N, C-alpha and C positions, 0 to 999 in steps of 0.2 A: 865560462860561467865562474864568478865566484860566489860562494854560500856563506851567508854572515853566519856566524858561530853565537851563539847566546853565552853571553859572559855570566860569570855568578855576581849579581848585585847584592848592595848591602845597603841599608838606611843610612843616610848619611848621621854622624855621632854628635854632629856641631847643631842642626838642625831636628835631629831624630824622625826625619823624614818627612816635614812638614812644609821644608822649602823655603821657610822664611825663621828670621831670628829677632825676638822681640829687643828694639828698641828704645830709647828712654820715652820716646812719645806715640810710637808707630812703628810696625813690624817693615825690616828690612830683608831684600832676597839674601840670601844664605850664598856666600861667596866659595865656601868649601865645596859645594856642590853644584855650581852655578844654578842654584835657585831651583833644582829638580826634585832632591830628597834624596837621590840615588847616587853610591858610589861604587867603585871596585871593589868587592870584597876582598882581595888581597893586598890590594895597597892602600886602600882608604881615599884613592884620587878621584878628583872629579872627571867624568867622561868626556869629550869633547862632545858638542851638541849634535853634530852629525852622527855619531855611535850613538849617543843617549835617543834618538828619534828610533833608530832600527832597533836596538835594545829594548825599548818599550814597546814599540811594534809586534815583535815576537812574542812577548809576554802577553800581549793584548791577545793576539791570534791563539795561544796556548789557553789562556782563560775562556776564551769564546768556545773553541773546540771542546772545552770541560763540561762549560755550562751546557753546551747542546747535547752532551751526552746524558746530563742529568736529566735534561726536561725531556728524553726520549723514553724514560722510564715508564712504564705501563702498569698501574696496580692490577694484580690478577686475585681471584679468589672474593673472600669477604670484602675485603678493603674495594674494590671494583663494585661489586655488589650496591655496598654501603652508601658510594660516591653517585650512582648512576641513579638517574629517577624512574622511580618504580611506579608512580602514578597513583598511589594509594590512598596519600594523604587526602586533605580537604582542598577541593576545588584542581584535582588532580596535581598537587603537588608531593615533593617527596617524602614518604614515612619512614624514618629509620625505627623508631621503636624507643626511642632515648629519654 
């Protein structure tokens, strides 16, 4: 089984990562990066579409993992007490004393 390695990508210098270039009347797909906004960092060449899909999937999975780690943060101490409902306000709402 071959494991895909994450390549170092950079934003396309021609379109600045936007995947389109401004034409006279409308925007055109960037030909330098195959309209992806990403190029190989070392060479500045466009990635083939099969490799690009794999690389973007690897980056998306890493970003989702990082977001999941941030979401599992549980406040503790005074912050937890401030955010939970203490039912001391009008009609049993949260009262923080602010």
